[in-house]
N, C-alpha and C positions, 0 to 999 in steps of 0.2 A: 858346494852345491852341485858341482858337475858330477861327482861320483855317487850321489844319492840315488837309490833305486826309484824308479817311477812308481807312483801310487797305483794300486790296483784295487778294483772292487770285485770281490768274489761273491757270486750268487750261487747258493747251493743248488745242486742238481735236483730237479723236481720231475717226477713222473706222475701224471694225473691218476687219481683214484677212480674207482668205478662211479662214485658219486659225481666227480668232476666230468667224467665222460658223459654221463646222463645229462648233466647240466648243459654241456655244449650241444648235445643233440637237441635238447629242449630250447636252447637259445636260438637255434635255427628256426624254430617254430615261433617262439615268443618274442624274440628280439629282431631277427633278420627279416622275417616276413612282414611284420608291421612297419619296419624301417623302409623296406622297399615300397610298400603300398603308399606310405605317407609321401615319399618323394615322387612316386609315379603319378600321384593325383595333383601335384603342383604344376604340371606342365601347362603352358598357356593354351588357350582354346584354339589358337590357329594351328597347333600341331594336329596332324591327322592321327587317327588310331593306328594306322600302319606305321607311322614314324615312331610313335610311342612304343609299340610292340617290338618293332624290328631294331631300332637304334637306341632309344632312351632306356628301355627296361633292362637290356643287358648290362649297360654301364652301372645302373643303380643296383640291380640284383647281385652282380658279382662283388660289389663293395659291401652290400648289406650282409651277404653270407659270411664274409671274413671279418667284419667289423668287430665281433667279440674277441678276436684273436690278438688285437693290437695291444692289449694290456698285459699279455702273458710274458713272464720273464723266468729264466732259469729252466726252460724246457729244452729237451733235446730237439733236434730238427725233426726226428721221427714223431715225437709226441705232439709237436705243433702241427705237423702235417695230418696226423690222426685226428686232432681236434678240428682241423679244417674239414676233413672228410665228414665228421659227425655233424658239424653245423650245416654243411651242404646237404647231408642226408635229411636232417630235420626240416630244412627249408623245402626240399623236394617232396617229402611226405606231406607237409602242410599244403603245398601247392596241389598235390595229388588229391587230397581231401576236398580242397576248394573246387577244383575243376570237375571232379567226379560227382560230388554230392550237391554242389550248389549250381554248377553250370550244366551238368548233365552229360559231360564228355565220357565216352566208354572207358572203363579202367585200363584196358589193354593199350589204349592210345597214350595214357599218362605214365605208365610204368617206366618207359625210357627216360622221362623227365626226372624221375627220382635218381636214376643212375647218372644222368647228365649233371644235375646240380651237385651231387656228391663229388663227381669227378672234377668239375670246374673249380669248386671250392678247394679241392686238394691241390690243384695246380697253383692257385693263388697262394695258398698256405705255404707251399714249397718256396715260392718267391719271397714270402715274408721271412721264412726260416733262413734263407740265404741272404737276407738283407737287400734284396733286389725285387721288391714287390711289383713295381710298374711293368716290367716286361712280361711277367707271368700273368698279371692282371689283364694286360692287353691281349695275351694269347686266349685267356678264358673269355674275354669280351668278344673277340673275333669269332670264336667257335659259337658263342651264344647268338651273335648277330646272324651268322650263317644258318644256324638251326632255326631261328625264328623267321628268317626271310623265307626259307623253303616251306616251313609249316604254314606261314601266312599266305604264300603264293598259291597254295592249294593244288599244285600240279601233282596229282596222286602218284603217277608212275615215277617221274623223275625226282620229285620232291622226297619221296620215301627213301630212295636210294641215297640221296645227298644227306638227309637227316641221319640215316643209319651210318653213313661214312663219318659224319661229324660226331655222333655218339661214340663210335668205335675209337676215333682219334682222341676224343676227350678221355675216354677210359684208359687207353694205352698210355697217354701222357701222364695221367694220374698214377697209373701203376708204375711207370718208369720213375717218376719223381718220388713216389713213396719209397721205392727201393734205393734211390740215390741218396735219400735223406739219412743222415748219420744218427745212430742211436747213442752216440757218445759225446759228440760236440754240443756244447751248451749254446743256446741262443740267448744273447744278452741284448 
């Protein structure tokens, strides 16, 4: 028994097709956004709107965006990170439509949100690909909290610069993690 080789499970390499890429973009709209809204509406009435927007929503939304990724197997790190980017992009586009067409926010104000959601989902997806989702999830949540805090605070001069800094930081981290992800190593 000592000389027997260890059993191995081989999962074939899988690269998402165009249909799968579209599916993950759509899942950001059809799965992640309703997931987030469902849990954001469950908060007890003693929570203030500020606490919901600044603290609770980032935890819920960052999980909601990457939730569809947890069942993927056989992906390269790069393909998993790409799928994360697409779910975040879908989430950001759906939120853009909601805020612009139903709340009346000017489109130029919501465009950075699309980039932010795609970037933060990419960060978390990289953590999932590396089998260390919690630290990367907490990075995305922290950036989201900072962004929401300064957007909610309403300090136009200082808040805009901090929000821009957070957006650039999220984008640069996503860019870095995307390029650090391997196109050969299989995520199991």
